[in-house]
C-alpha positions in Angstrom: -65.0 29.5 -8.6 -67.2 27.1 -6.0 -66.2 25.1 -2.9 -67.7 21.0 -2.4 -68.7 20.3 -0.2 -69.9 16.9 0.4 -72.4 15.5 3.9 -69.9 13.9 4.5 -67.1 16.4 4.8 -69.5 18.9 5.9 -69.1 17.0 8.9 -65.3 16.7 8.9 -66.2 20.8 8.0 -67.9 21.5 11.4 -65.7 19.5 13.8 -62.7 21.1 11.8 -63.8 24.1 12.5 -64.2 23.7 16.5 -60.6 21.8 16.6 -58.3 23.9 18.3 -54.6 21.4 18.2 -53.4 20.7 22.1 -50.4 22.0 22.7 -47.4 19.8 22.3 -44.6 21.2 24.9 -41.1 20.5 22.7 -37.5 21.0 23.0 -36.5 24.5 22.1 -35.2 25.9 18.7 -34.3 29.0 19.5 -31.4 28.8 21.1 -29.1 27.2 18.6 -27.9 28.1 15.4 -31.0 26.2 12.7 -29.9 24.5 9.7 -30.2 25.7 6.3 -32.9 24.5 3.6 -31.7 20.7 2.6 -31.8 19.8 -1.0 -34.4 19.3 -3.1 -36.0 15.9 -2.1 -35.6 12.9 -4.9 -38.4 11.9 -7.0 -39.6 9.0 -5.4 -39.6 11.6 -1.9 -41.7 14.4 -3.9 -44.3 11.4 -4.6 -44.7 9.5 -1.4 -44.9 13.2 0.2 -47.1 14.8 -2.5 -49.3 11.6 -1.9 -48.8 12.5 1.8 -50.3 15.7 1.3 -53.3 14.4 -1.0 -54.7 11.8 2.7 -53.9 14.5 4.4 -54.1 18.1 3.8 -56.5 19.0 0.6 -59.2 19.2 3.3 -57.7 22.5 4.6 -54.8 23.2 2.5 -56.4 22.5 -1.7 -54.8 20.6 -4.2 -52.4 23.6 -5.3 -51.7 24.3 -1.6 -53.3 27.4 -2.2 -55.9 27.1 1.5 -58.5 26.9 -0.3 -59.5 23.4 0.6 -63.0 22.9 1.4 -62.9 23.3 4.5 -61.0 26.7 4.5 -63.5 28.8 4.4 -64.9 27.8 8.2 -60.9 28.1 9.7 -60.2 30.7 11.4 -56.8 31.7 11.7 -56.9 30.6 7.6 -55.1 27.3 6.3 -51.9 28.5 5.0 -50.5 29.1 1.4 -47.8 27.3 0.6 -47.9 29.0 -3.7 -46.3 32.1 -1.5 -43.8 31.2 0.9 -44.9 32.9 3.6 -45.1 31.2 7.0 -45.8 32.7 10.2 -44.2 30.9 12.7 -40.3 31.0 11.6 -36.8 30.9 13.8 -35.7 33.5 10.7 -35.0 37.0 9.2 -38.6 39.1 9.0 -39.5 38.4 5.4 -37.0 35.0 5.0 -38.4 31.8 4.5 -38.2 29.4 7.4 -36.4 26.3 7.8 -36.9 23.0 7.6 -36.5 22.0 11.2 -39.5 25.2 11.5 -41.6 23.0 9.0 -41.1 20.2 10.2 -41.9 20.9 13.7 -44.6 22.8 12.5 -46.0 19.3 11.1 -45.2 17.3 14.1 -46.3 18.9 17.4 -48.9 21.0 15.1 -50.0 24.8 15.4 -52.1 24.7 19.1 -55.0 27.6 18.7 -56.0 26.6 15.3 -57.3 23.6 13.5 -53.6 22.3 12.3 -52.9 19.4 14.2 -49.9 18.0 15.8 -49.6 15.2 13.1 -46.4 13.2 15.0 -48.8 11.3 16.9 -50.6 9.8 13.4 -47.8 9.6 11.2 -44.1 7.8 10.4 -41.7 10.3 10.4 -39.9 9.7 6.4 -44.3 10.3 6.0 -43.7 13.4 8.1 -40.0 14.7 6.2 -41.5 13.6 2.9 -45.0 16.2 3.1 -42.5 19.0 4.3 -40.2 18.4 0.9 -43.1 18.2 -1.2 -44.6 21.6 0.4 -41.5 23.3 -0.2 -42.1 22.6 -4.6 -45.6 24.6 -3.9 -43.4 27.3 -4.2 -40.8 28.8 -6.2 -39.3 30.6 -3.5 -37.2 26.8 -1.7 -35.9 26.5 -5.5 -34.1 30.7 -5.2 -33.8 31.5 -1.6 -31.8 30.3 1.4 -33.2 30.2 5.2 -31.4 33.3 7.2 -31.2 32.0 10.8 -31.5 34.2 13.6 -28.4 34.1 15.2 -28.0 31.5 18.6 -29.0 34.5 21.5 -28.4 33.6 25.3 -31.6 33.7 27.1 -32.3 35.4 30.7 -33.3 33.6 33.1 -37.2 34.1 34.6 -36.7 35.8 38.2 -38.8 38.6 40.1 -36.6 41.1 38.7 -36.8 39.8 34.8 -40.6 40.2 35.0 -40.3 43.8 35.8 -37.8 45.0 33.8 -40.4 43.3 31.1 -43.3 45.1 32.5 -41.3 48.4 31.3 -40.7 47.1 28.1 -44.4 45.6 27.7 -45.3 49.4 28.3 -42.9 51.0 26.3 -43.6 49.2 23.1 -47.1 49.4 23.7 -48.7 45.8 23.5 -51.5 46.4 25.1 -53.0 48.5 21.9 -53.4 44.7 20.7 -53.3 42.3 24.1 -54.6 44.8 26.3 -53.3 46.4 29.9 -53.8 42.7 31.0 -52.9 41.0 27.9 -56.0 39.4 27.8 -57.4 42.6 25.7 -58.5 45.0 28.8 -58.3 48.1 27.4 -57.4 47.3 24.0 -57.4 49.6 20.9 -59.1 46.6 19.5 -58.4 42.5 19.2 -59.2 42.4 15.8 -58.0 41.9 12.6 -56.7 41.6 9.2 -53.5 39.8 8.2 -52.1 40.5 4.6 -53.9 37.6 3.3 -57.1 39.1 3.7 -58.7 37.3 6.4 -60.1 37.9 10.5 -57.6 37.1 12.7 -57.4 37.9 16.7 -54.3 39.2 18.8 -53.8 36.5 21.1 -54.4 35.9 24.4 -51.7 36.3 26.2 -52.6 34.4 29.5 -53.7 31.7 27.8 -49.6 30.5 26.0 -50.9 27.3 25.5 -53.3 28.8 23.1 -49.7 30.8 20.8 -49.1 28.5 17.8 -45.3 28.8 18.4 -45.2 27.1 21.6 -45.8 28.4 25.2 -42.5 28.9 26.7 -40.0 32.2 27.3 -37.9 30.8 24.3 -41.0 29.9 22.0 -42.5 33.8 23.3 -38.9 35.4 22.5 -37.9 33.7 18.6 -42.3 35.9 18.4 -40.3 39.2 19.7 -37.1 38.4 17.0 -38.9 37.6 14.9 -42.5 39.2 14.0 -45.5 37.5 12.6 -44.9 37.4 8.8 -48.3 39.0 7.4 -49.8 40.2 10.8 -49.4 43.3 12.4 -47.3 41.9 15.8 -43.6 43.4 13.7 -40.6 41.5 14.7 -39.3 44.4 17.4 -35.3 44.2 16.5 -33.8 48.0 16.0 -36.9 48.3 18.4 -35.8 46.2 21.6 -32.0 44.6 22.8 -32.6 40.5 22.7 -31.9 41.1 25.9 -35.0 43.6 26.8 -37.0 41.2 24.1 -35.7 37.7 26.9 -37.2 40.3 29.7 -40.9 40.8 27.9 -41.0 37.2 27.2 -40.3 36.4 30.5 -42.6 39.0 31.6 -45.4 37.7 29.1 -45.0 34.1 30.4 -45.8 35.4 33.6 -49.4 36.6 32.6 -50.2 32.8 32.5 -53.9 32.4 34.4 -54.3 28.5 35.7 -56.3 26.5 32.6 -58.9 23.7 33.5 -57.4 21.4 33.7 -54.8 22.7 36.5 -58.4 23.1 38.8 -60.2 21.2 41.7 -64.0 21.5 41.8 -64.2 24.6 43.6 -61.6 26.3 41.1 -63.7 25.6 38.0 -67.0 26.5 39.7 -65.1 30.2 40.0 -63.8 30.3 37.1 -67.2 29.7 34.8 -69.0 32.3 37.4 -66.6 34.9 36.3 -66.9 34.3 32.8 -70.9 33.9 33.2 -70.8 37.3 35.2 -67.9 38.6 32.2 -70.6 38.0 29.7 -73.4 39.4 31.4 -71.4 42.6 32.0 -70.4 43.0 28.3 -73.1 41.2 25.6 -71.7 42.5 22.8 -68.4 41.7 23.9 -70.2 37.5 24.1 -72.0 37.7 21.0 -69.6 38.9 19.3 -67.4 35.6 20.6 -70.2 33.5 20.0 -71.4 35.0 16.2 -67.7 33.8 15.3 -67.3 30.8 17.8 -70.6 29.6 15.7 -69.0 30.2 12.2 -72.0 32.9 11.4 -69.5 35.2 9.4 -68.6 31.5 7.1 -72.0 31.3 5.5 -73.5 35.3 5.9 -70.6 37.3 4.4 -69.9 36.7 0.4 -66.0 35.0 -1.0 -64.7 35.8 -3.7 -62.5 33.8 -5.2 -59.9 33.2 -2.6 -63.1 32.7 -0.3 -62.4 36.0 1.3 -65.1 37.9 2.7 -66.2 40.5 0.1 -64.8 44.0 1.9 -67.3 45.4 3.8 -69.8 42.6 3.9 -69.1 40.9 6.8 -72.7 39.4 7.7 -74.5 41.1 4.8 -75.6 37.1 3.8 -75.5 37.9 -0.6 -73.5 33.6 -0.4 -75.0 31.4 -2.6 -75.6 27.9 -2.0 -76.3 25.0 -3.3 -77.9 22.8 -0.9 -79.0 19.2 -2.0 -81.5 17.9 -2.4 -83.4 20.9 -1.5 -81.6 23.2 -4.2 -80.3 27.3 -4.3 -80.1 29.5 -1.6 -78.9 32.7 -0.8 -78.0 33.2 2.6 -79.8 36.5 4.2 -78.3 39.6 5.2 -77.5 39.8 9.5 -75.9 43.3 9.4 -78.4 46.6 11.5 -79.1 48.2 7.8 -82.9 48.4 8.6 -84.2 47.7 4.4 -82.9 45.2 3.7 -80.8 43.2 7.6 -82.1 43.3 11.0 -82.7 46.6 11.5 -86.2 47.4 11.8 -86.5 43.3 12.9 -87.9 42.7 17.1 -85.3 40.6 19.4 -87.8 38.2 20.0 -88.3 37.9 16.0 -84.5 37.7 15.6 -84.2 34.8 18.7 -87.2 33.0 17.0 -85.4 32.7 13.5 -81.9 32.0 15.0 -83.9 28.8 17.4 -86.7 27.6 15.5 -85.8 29.3 11.9 -88.9 30.8 10.9 -88.6 34.2 9.6 -91.0 37.2 10.6 -93.5 36.4 7.3 -93.5 33.2 8.3 -91.9 30.8 6.0 -90.1 28.1 7.4 -86.1 27.9 6.7 -84.4 24.7 5.5 -83.0 21.7 8.5 -79.4 22.2 7.2 -77.4 24.2 6.9 -78.5 25.9 9.9 -78.7 23.8 13.3 -82.0 25.1 14.4 -81.9 22.1 17.8 -78.7 23.1 18.6 -79.4 26.8 18.7 -82.2 26.0 20.7 -80.3 24.9 23.6 -78.3 28.4 24.2 -79.2 30.1 27.6 -82.0 33.5 27.4 -78.5 35.6 28.1 -76.6 34.3 25.1 -79.1 34.6 22.8 -79.9 38.7 24.4 -75.9 38.2 23.8 -76.1 37.3 20.3 -79.0 40.0 19.7 -77.3 42.5 21.2 -74.0 42.4 18.9 -75.7 42.0 15.6 -77.6 45.4 16.6 -73.7 47.0 16.5 -73.1 45.8 12.8 -72.6 48.5 11.0 -75.5 48.7 8.4 -74.8 46.7 4.7 -78.0 47.8 2.0 -78.0 44.4 0.4 -81.1 43.0 -0.6 -80.9 39.4 -0.8 -83.3 37.0 -3.4 -86.2 35.6 -1.5 -86.0 31.7 -0.7 -87.4 30.0 -3.8 -88.3 26.2 -3.0 -86.2 23.1 -5.9 -88.7 21.9 -8.5 -90.7 19.1 -7.4 -89.3 16.0 -9.2 -85.9 17.7 -8.8 -86.1 17.5 -5.9 -87.9 13.7 -5.0 -84.9 12.6 -7.5 -82.0 13.6 -5.2 -84.3 12.6 -2.3 -84.0 9.2 -4.3 -80.6 9.7 -4.8 -79.6 9.7 -1.8 -81.6 7.3 0.0 -82.3 4.6 -2.1 -79.0 5.1 -4.3 -76.8 6.0 -1.4 -75.2 8.8 -2.7 -73.5 11.4 -1.0 -74.3 14.5 -2.9 -72.0 17.9 -3.2 -73.0 21.1 -2.1 -71.4 24.1 -3.5 -70.3 27.4 -2.1 -70.1 30.1 -4.7 -68.1 33.1 -5.0 -69.5 36.6 -5.6 -73.2 38.0 -4.0 -76.4 37.7 -5.3 -77.8 40.9 -3.5 -77.9 44.0 -4.7 -74.7 45.5 -3.5 -71.6 44.2 -4.9 -72.7 42.2 -8.4 -73.0 38.7 -9.0 
């Protein structure tokens, strides 16, 4: 397997990595009975749905719908694999297919906190319905099964009493083990997990409901508690808590909402960012982990399998082979704390120099692409120190990556000629497997 990324697509990929779909308030479908799955769309609708899919969806979800598009390996959370028929955001029982309304809502309003945008303002509703119909053809489950909608439930209005009861439910269900005592991760056992597909995910920050995939309202939170989030550690609390208790819990979670920046005045913003700065300085390792993730370092510095999943135990161990036109074939470096093959024996200044200037310990200059040295050189000293502090904590993985070799000069010059004179958009390739000494090719 290899991922083909043209320079034009690389720009889209980079922008998509840091994209975050805006939260759109939608009428909640959670307190009424849901319609079942509709009949298979007629051939004309399937054809139109496929056209819409190929134009707007393949970049992330891939041609066959397996979640393996060119941008997929850079996205957290990972794009959905439509062929499995397993969906996280549903209004149906655990293990059941989503309803058409569930799928339509996800496409129309997007999934906040992810790279999935809301297509409602961008596409005609007929196109949205057509592409949902086509997506359903990608999994045989939709032809063999029908959704099991969760029965309508009577909402519990938010009140001080309901919020207090919800706090008690939060403690009883031990939600703090993942979300922290304050909903923001403080005191959590861990906030980093792996889903059933082997991809990294983080526990939601309950103080920021605008980033909830299924919506920010109490009814949305209730449905997550009632239905669970398939493929993740977030279970359904059916049988563990009553509907009334889950409504109280939902009201409590909504009460944890902090004021977002767009509702702050100038003094609020100044105070908020000063608080963030203080928290970053107090816990540089946590800040460094955040920066390493948000800068997408694991995307290039972790070898992957055919499904673009990081090879077990190889996160940040390097060895991903990249063919970068016009420069040639290059393996990525080992960023773990291994003293022989990683950064274990590097000084702090040597690590910061390679981040900001692209210069290795022996003076070798790195490529100008895809590492964005000019951008990284503008990072604050405290953030650079945080990155180094975090990398020091990455468990050592012995994975000796081959030294960089320059491409044959005539090939390099010909590729430059193709790009600059002939105007060709030469692709870059990211190959599965490990080019280092651990795990084979």
